[in-house]
C-alpha positions in Angstrom: -25.3 -9.4 1.1 -26.1 -6.2 -0.7 -27.1 -3.2 1.3 -28.2 0.0 -0.5 -25.5 -0.4 -3.1 -27.6 1.2 -5.8 -27.6 4.5 -4.0 -23.8 4.6 -4.0 -23.4 6.1 -7.5 -19.8 6.4 -8.7 -19.3 10.2 -8.5 -15.5 10.0 -8.7 -14.0 13.4 -9.4 -10.6 14.3 -10.9 -10.5 17.4 -8.8 -7.5 17.9 -6.5 -8.5 18.1 -2.8 -7.6 21.3 -1.1 -7.1 21.3 2.6 -10.3 23.2 3.4 -12.3 20.9 1.0 -10.8 17.7 2.5 -11.7 18.0 6.2 -11.1 20.0 9.4 -8.7 18.1 11.6 -10.6 19.1 14.7 -13.8 17.7 13.2 -13.0 14.2 14.3 -13.9 15.0 17.9 -17.6 14.7 18.6 -18.9 15.7 15.2 -21.4 12.8 15.2 -22.6 13.5 18.7 -21.0 10.2 19.9 -18.6 10.4 22.9 -16.4 7.3 22.1 -13.4 7.5 19.8 -13.9 6.5 16.1 -13.4 3.0 14.9 -10.7 2.2 12.4 -11.0 -0.4 9.6 -7.9 -1.1 7.6 -8.5 -3.2 4.5 -5.3 -4.3 2.8 -4.6 -6.3 -0.4 -1.4 -7.8 -1.6 0.4 -6.8 -4.9 -2.2 -4.4 -6.3 -0.9 -2.3 -9.2 -1.9 1.3 -8.6 -3.3 1.7 -12.2 -5.8 -1.1 -11.6 -9.4 -0.4 -10.8 -12.3 1.5 -12.3 -11.7 4.4 -9.9 -8.3 4.8 -11.6 -9.8 4.6 -15.1 -8.9 1.0 -15.9 -11.6 -0.4 -18.1 -10.1 -3.9 -18.4 -11.1 -4.9 -14.8 -14.3 -4.6 -12.8 -13.8 -3.4 -9.2 -17.2 -2.1 -8.1 -16.4 -2.3 -4.4 -13.1 -0.4 -4.3 -14.8 2.0 -6.7 -17.6 2.7 -4.3 -15.1 3.2 -1.4 -13.2 5.8 -3.5 -16.5 7.5 -4.3 -17.2 8.0 -0.6 -13.7 9.1 0.3 -10.3 10.6 -0.8 -8.1 8.7 -3.3 -4.5 9.7 -2.7 -2.7 9.7 -6.0 0.8 10.0 -4.6 0.9 7.0 -2.4 4.0 4.8 -2.2 5.0 1.7 -0.3 8.0 2.2 2.0 9.5 -1.0 0.6 8.2 -3.0 -2.4 8.3 -6.4 -0.7 5.6 -8.0 1.4 7.1 -8.4 4.9 9.1 -5.1 5.0 6.1 -3.1 3.8 3.6 -4.7 6.2 6.0 -4.3 9.1 6.2 -0.6 8.2 2.4 -0.5 8.6 2.5 -2.2 11.9 5.4 -0.1 13.4 5.5 3.3 11.7 9.2 2.7 11.1 11.4 2.0 8.1 12.9 -1.5 7.4 16.4 -0.5 8.7 14.6 0.4 12.0 12.2 -2.5 12.5 14.7 -5.1 11.2 12.6 -6.7 8.5 14.7 -6.1 5.4 13.2 -9.1 3.5 10.6 -11.7 3.8 12.6 -13.9 6.1 14.3 -11.4 8.5 12.8 -10.9 11.9 11.2 -7.9 13.5 13.0 -6.1 16.4 11.2 -7.5 19.5 11.4 -4.2 21.5 9.4 -2.1 18.9 5.7 -1.6 19.8 3.3 -2.5 17.0 0.0 -1.0 16.2 -2.1 -3.8 17.8 -0.2 -3.4 21.1 -0.4 0.4 21.1 -4.1 0.6 20.4 -4.9 -2.1 22.9 -3.0 -0.2 25.5 -5.1 2.9 24.7 -8.6 1.4 25.1 -9.3 -0.2 21.7 -10.3 -3.7 20.9 -7.8 -4.9 18.3 -8.5 -7.5 15.7 -6.2 -8.8 12.9 -7.8 -11.1 10.3 -5.9 -12.6 7.4 -2.3 -12.4 6.3 0.2 -11.2 8.9 3.8 -11.6 7.5 5.8 -9.5 10.0 8.3 -12.2 10.9 9.5 -12.5 14.5 6.3 -11.1 16.0 3.4 -13.3 17.2 0.2 -11.5 16.3 -1.6 -13.4 19.1 0.4 -11.4 21.6 -0.4 -8.1 19.9 -4.1 -8.3 19.1 -7.1 -9.2 21.2 -8.4 -11.3 18.3 -6.3 -12.9 15.6 -7.4 -15.2 12.8 -4.7 -16.4 10.4 -5.0 -17.3 6.8 -3.9 -19.7 4.1 -1.1 -18.8 1.6 -3.4 -18.5 -1.4 -6.0 -15.8 -1.9 -8.4 -17.9 -4.0 -8.8 -20.2 -0.9 -8.5 -17.7 2.0 -10.0 -14.3 1.0 -13.6 -15.4 1.2 -13.1 -17.0 4.7 -11.2 -13.8 5.8 -14.2 -11.7 4.6 -16.5 -14.1 6.4 -14.6 -13.7 9.6 -14.6 -9.9 9.3 -18.4 -10.0 8.7 -18.9 -12.2 11.8 -17.0 -9.8 14.0 -18.6 -6.6 12.7 -22.2 -8.0 12.8 -21.8 -9.9 16.1 -19.6 -7.8 18.3 -20.8 -6.9 21.8 -17.6 -5.1 22.9 -18.4 -1.5 23.8 -14.8 -0.4 23.1 -14.0 1.2 19.8 -12.3 -1.2 17.4 -9.2 -1.3 15.3 -9.5 -4.1 12.8 -7.1 -5.0 10.0 -8.7 -7.2 7.3 -5.7 -8.5 5.4 -6.6 -10.0 2.1 -4.2 -12.0 -0.1 -5.1 -11.4 -3.7 -4.0 -10.5 -6.3 -0.8 -12.1 -4.9 -1.9 -15.4 -6.5 -0.4 -14.1 -9.8 3.0 -15.2 -8.4 1.9 -18.8 -9.0 1.4 -18.0 -12.7 4.9 -16.7 -13.2 6.4 -19.9 -11.9 4.2 -22.4 -13.6 6.3 -23.5 -16.6 9.8 -21.9 -16.5 10.8 -20.8 -20.0 7.4 -21.7 -21.5 5.1 -18.9 -20.6 1.8 -19.0 -18.7 -0.6 -21.8 -19.2 -3.2 -21.2 -22.0 -6.8 -20.7 -21.1 -9.7 -22.4 -23.0 -12.1 -20.4 -25.1 -11.8 -16.9 -26.6 -10.9 -14.1 -24.3 -10.2 -10.4 -24.9 -6.7 -9.8 -23.7 -5.7 -6.4 -22.3 -3.0 -4.3 -24.1 0.5 -4.2 -22.8 1.6 -1.1 -21.0 3.1 1.7 -23.1 6.4 1.3 -21.4 6.6 -2.5 -21.9 9.7 -2.2 -24.1 11.3 0.7 -22.1 14.9 0.0 -21.0 16.3 3.3 -19.6 19.9 3.2 -18.4 19.7 0.9 -15.3 21.9 0.3 -12.3 23.9 -2.9 -12.4 22.3 -3.9 -9.1 18.8 -3.8 -10.7 19.9 -5.7 -13.7 21.7 -8.5 -11.7 19.3 -8.8 -8.8 16.0 -8.2 -10.5 16.0 -8.3 -14.3 18.3 -11.3 -14.5 17.0 -13.0 -11.3 16.5 -16.7 -11.6 13.0 -16.1 -10.3 12.1 -14.3 -13.6 13.7 -16.8 -16.0 10.3 -18.1 -16.9 9.5 -14.8 -18.8 12.5 -14.8 -21.1 10.7 -16.8 -23.7 7.3 -15.2 -23.3 5.6 -13.8 -26.3 3.6 -10.6 -26.1 0.5 -12.8 -26.1 1.9 -14.5 -23.0 2.4 -11.2 -21.2 -1.1 -10.1 -22.1 -2.5 -13.4 -20.8 -0.5 -12.9 -17.5 -2.1 -9.4 -17.2 -5.6 -10.8 -18.0 -5.2 -13.4 -15.2 -3.9 -10.7 -12.8 -7.0 -8.7 -13.4 -9.2 -11.6 -12.5 -7.5 -12.0 -9.2 -8.1 -8.3 -8.6 -11.8 -8.9 -9.2 -11.8 -11.8 -6.8 -10.4 -9.8 -4.0 -12.6 -6.8 -4.8 -15.6 -9.0 -4.1 -14.2 -9.8 -0.7 -13.7 -6.1 0.0 -17.3 -5.6 -0.9 -18.5 -8.1 1.7 -16.5 -6.4 4.4 -17.9 -3.0 3.4 -21.5 -4.4 3.4 -21.0 -5.8 6.9 -19.7 -2.4 8.1 -22.9 -0.7 6.8 -25.1 -3.3 8.3 -23.4 -3.1 11.7 -24.5 0.5 12.2 -20.9 1.6 12.7 -20.1 3.1 9.3 -20.7 6.7 10.4 -18.2 6.4 13.2 -15.5 4.4 11.3 -12.5 5.5 9.3 -11.9 3.0 6.4 -8.6 2.8 4.7 -7.9 0.7 1.6 -4.3 0.1 0.4 -1.8 -2.5 -0.8 1.6 -3.5 0.5 3.2 -3.0 -2.9 2.5 -3.0 -6.6 2.9 -5.5 -9.5 5.0 -5.0 -12.6 2.4 -6.2 -15.2 5.0 -5.9 -17.9 6.2 -2.4 -17.1 9.8 -2.3 -18.3 9.4 -5.9 -19.2 9.1 -6.9 -15.6 6.6 -8.7 -13.4 6.1 -9.1 -9.6 7.8 -6.5 -7.3 11.0 -5.6 -5.4 12.1 -2.9 -7.9 11.5 0.8 -7.7 9.7 1.7 -10.9 6.2 3.1 -10.4 4.5 -0.2 -11.1 6.1 -1.8 -8.1 6.3 1.0 -5.6 3.2 3.0 -6.2 0.1 1.7 -4.4 -3.6 2.6 -4.0 -4.6 4.5 -0.9 -8.2 5.5 -0.2 -9.5 7.0 3.1 -13.2 7.3 3.7 -15.0 8.7 6.8 -18.6 9.8 6.3 -19.2 13.4 7.3 -15.6 14.0 8.2 -13.6 13.5 5.0 -14.5 14.8 1.5 -16.2 12.3 -0.8 -15.2 11.4 -4.4 -12.0 13.4 -4.4 -8.7 12.6 -6.0 -5.8 14.2 -4.0 -2.7 14.8 -6.0 -1.1 17.0 -3.4 -0.2 15.0 -0.3 2.4 12.2 -0.4 1.5 9.0 1.5 3.9 6.4 2.7 3.4 3.1 4.5 5.0 4.5 7.6 2.3 7.2 7.7 -0.5 4.8 8.7 0.4 4.5 12.4 0.6 8.2 13.2 -2.5 8.9 11.1 -4.5 6.3 13.0 -3.2 7.7 16.3 -4.5 11.2 15.3 -7.9 9.8 14.3 -8.2 8.1 17.7 -7.0 11.1 19.6 -4.1 9.2 21.2 -0.4 10.0 21.5 2.1 8.6 19.0 4.7 6.1 20.2 8.1 7.7 20.5 10.3 7.7 17.3 7.8 7.2 14.5 9.3 8.4 11.3 6.0 8.7 9.4 3.7 11.8 9.4 0.0 12.1 10.0 -1.9 12.3 6.7 -4.6 14.2 8.5 -2.3 16.9 9.8 -0.9 17.5 6.4 -4.3 17.7 4.8 -5.2 20.3 7.4 -2.0 22.4 7.2 -2.3 23.6 3.6 1.6 23.8 3.4 2.8 21.0 1.2 4.8 22.7 -1.5 8.1 21.1 -0.5 6.8 17.6 0.2 8.9 14.6 -0.9 8.9 11.0 0.0 11.6 8.4 0.7 11.4 4.6 0.2 13.9 1.8 0.4 14.2 -1.6 -1.2 16.3 -4.7 -1.1 19.9 -4.7 -2.2 20.5 -1.2 -0.7 18.0 0.7 -2.9 16.8 4.1 -2.1 14.1 6.2 -3.8 13.3 9.9 -3.4 10.2 11.4 -5.2 9.0 15.0 -5.2 6.3 16.8 -7.2 8.1 16.3 -10.4 11.2 14.1 -10.2 12.0 10.6 -8.9 15.5 9.4 -8.2 16.7 5.8 -7.6 20.1 4.8 -6.3 21.6 1.6 -5.0 24.4 1.5 -2.5 27.8 1.2 -4.2 26.3 1.4 -7.7 27.7 4.0 -10.1 24.5 4.3 -12.2 21.9 6.6 -10.8 18.4 7.0 -12.2 16.3 10.1 -12.4 12.9 10.4 -14.1 10.6 13.4 -14.8 7.2 11.9 -13.7 5.3 14.8 -15.3 6.8 14.6 -18.8 7.7 10.9 -18.6 5.3 9.1 -16.3 6.3 5.8 -17.8 9.9 6.3 -16.7 11.3 5.6 -20.1 14.3 8.0 -20.2 16.9 8.2 -17.5 17.9 11.9 -17.2 20.3 11.6 -14.3 23.2 13.0 -16.3 21.3 16.1 -17.3 20.1 17.2 -13.8 22.9 17.0 -11.3 21.3 19.7 -9.2 18.1 17.7 -8.8 20.1 14.6 -7.8 22.0 16.7 -5.2 18.7 18.0 -3.8 17.4 14.4 -3.5 20.6 13.3 -1.8 20.1 16.0 0.8 16.4 15.0 1.3 17.5 11.3 1.7 20.3 12.2 4.2 18.0 14.4 6.3 15.3 11.7 6.4 17.7 9.0 7.3 19.3 11.1 10.0 16.0 11.0 11.9 15.9 7.2 11.8 17.1 4.8 14.5 18.8 2.0 12.5 18.7 -1.4 14.1 22.1 -2.9 15.0 21.3 -4.9 18.1 18.4 -5.0 20.6 20.5 -3.2 23.2 21.6 -0.6 20.7 18.0 0.1 19.6 16.8 0.4 23.2 19.5 2.8 24.0 18.8 5.1 21.0 15.1 5.0 20.8 
């Protein structure tokens, strides 16, 4: 299906969005003359490196559909996952809480049963709630949280088209008069994980024919002073043994295959956007596109995720809402975290927030104009914590003597660890982290969580 795509020219701008140019927070109420609350469409992908996509200037991959979404909305340049692993990050979306609150610290740990999720909350406040595709919040049955739930297969090349088909069927055939909250959860480019495991120690499988391989990232060989925890648990992990004997050509081939998975899932995104346009609901629907975490792609000689370099923790985040958000704007001003989705969606819908959300509404911060002191906190496996501000990013692991600090303005590739030269910045980041974590309600037991929340 192709609906008026030609009129959607890619007018992406590098301009930074000011608050007044972005939107007026109050404009969400009744600006289209419709009395019902807006619809919300969350489109998520899995393991999308933030530098991928035409709308981010990558010429080695074709992503016309995410490009057109960016052209009609705001691309938030400072967007980070709350945790660079699938289940923790996705549960942050669903709960608006950090992993040490919702209980999902890894892909196999279970979510605290007492915490309300976004499907339950929006259902209680008058929305029809739909989840299509990958779930991956262990311990929570999505059929008890959403009015409509359709699961998926564990491979994007087999499931993303059926997921897009299901989303199309819902959008074009719905008869429910309630506003909808729908999460279309696509799998790719996560299929790249299969490539890294194909032949341990022998590199990726060769492809027939001649192909033009993309270059390796500039920081491919960068090895800044690293915490022992990162070296032992990530760099020397048995899961990454297959790459030790890879040649540079193998790494380039890995990246080439990754880009093809991105193109596959971009096509699925396009089918969902086409269906939204055809449904007649586009003008009353907030659309968000994001990923649970990134992908190494050879940055620092690493692939996959679970580490806190930019390739793994930085994620795309695009918001589009015709007539109520600016179009074709790159916002380099507002930090966005996975835990911010829940409160943002509540603001869009004009409903109260559940008690205890640690995230902040993106809309409220766009509207306030006061963001000079913004910083963001993220966590990771093995006791990792990250703090990033306008210039610096620090990484620390519990009990590890080696701290990392990078100047993201002068050294965006994180090639030089300057922790020893900037003790004052590290101290400031420690204060930011302590203040943030003082507002959390860490999970110890179900009874303890109920008593303190």
